N, C-alpha and C positions, 0 to 999 in steps of 0.2 A: 710450457707451463705458464709463462707470462700471459700468453693469449687467453688461457683458461681463467687466470685470475682476473683479467680485464673483463671477460664475459660475466664472471660471477659478480663483480662489482656493478656492472651495468644492470644485471638482473635485480640485485638488491636495491639499487637506486630506483628502478622501475616499480618494485614492489612497495616501496615506502613513499612514493611520490604522491603529493596531494593532487587529486584529480577533481576537476569540476564535474558536477553531476550531469549525466546525459540528459538529452531533451525529454526522454521518456520518464526519467526520475523526477525531473522538474514538474512535468505534467502530472505525475502521480501524486506529488506533494500538494499541488493545487487541487486535484480531485479529492484528496483526503480531507482537506480543509473545507471544501464545498459540501462534502458528505456530512461532516460534523455540524456545519451551519444549517443544513437542510433537515436533519433528523429532529423530530419533535421528541420532547422528553416523555417518558412513560409510554412509549409506543414501541412495539416490536416490529422490525422490518425484516422481510425475507429478501434475498438477493433479487428475485424476480420483481418484487414490488418496487425496489429501489430503481431498477432499470426502467420500469414503466413510469415512475413518478418523478424522478430527478431529471429535469430537462437539461441540466448542464453536462450530462454524460455525452461523449461523442456517439454518433449514431451507430458506429461499428463496435461499441464496447461489448465484451463477452462476459457471461456470468462468471467464468473462471477469473477474469481480471478483477471484477468487482469483489469476488470472494477473497482474492489475494490482498486487495486494498483493505478490506475489512479485517482480515487476519493481522495485517500490520497495525491497524488501529487497536485491535484487541491486545497485541503485544505491548503497545504504548499505553495501555490501560485507559484509553479514551472511550472504548466501546466494550460492552459485555456481550458474550456469545452465549446463546441459550439454545438447547435442543429440545424440541417437543414432538413426540411421535416421529422421530427420525428426520424432522425438518428443522433446519437451522434458522435462527432468528438473531438479529442484532439489536441492541438497545444502547442509546447514548448514555454515558456516565455523567451524572449531574454532579458538578463540583460545588 
């Protein structure tokens, strides 16, 4: 029973531990910042256009990853997502 309690305590400690972000998370934050700086106001961007135009993207970046980054920016209310004829576009929010 004591061993079990010890294990439960260890698990709880692990679950609440402050972790530093992974290398990928740090890279994603940098990319999101670069995306916001590169997007022109009043212009709609598709994921494909961003991959072609934004030179700071790593050469192996996938449309799925760009889409995931954009979704995070939408959740943070930094970008607006618009759908036109089943194609998704993103527009930077002007503050």
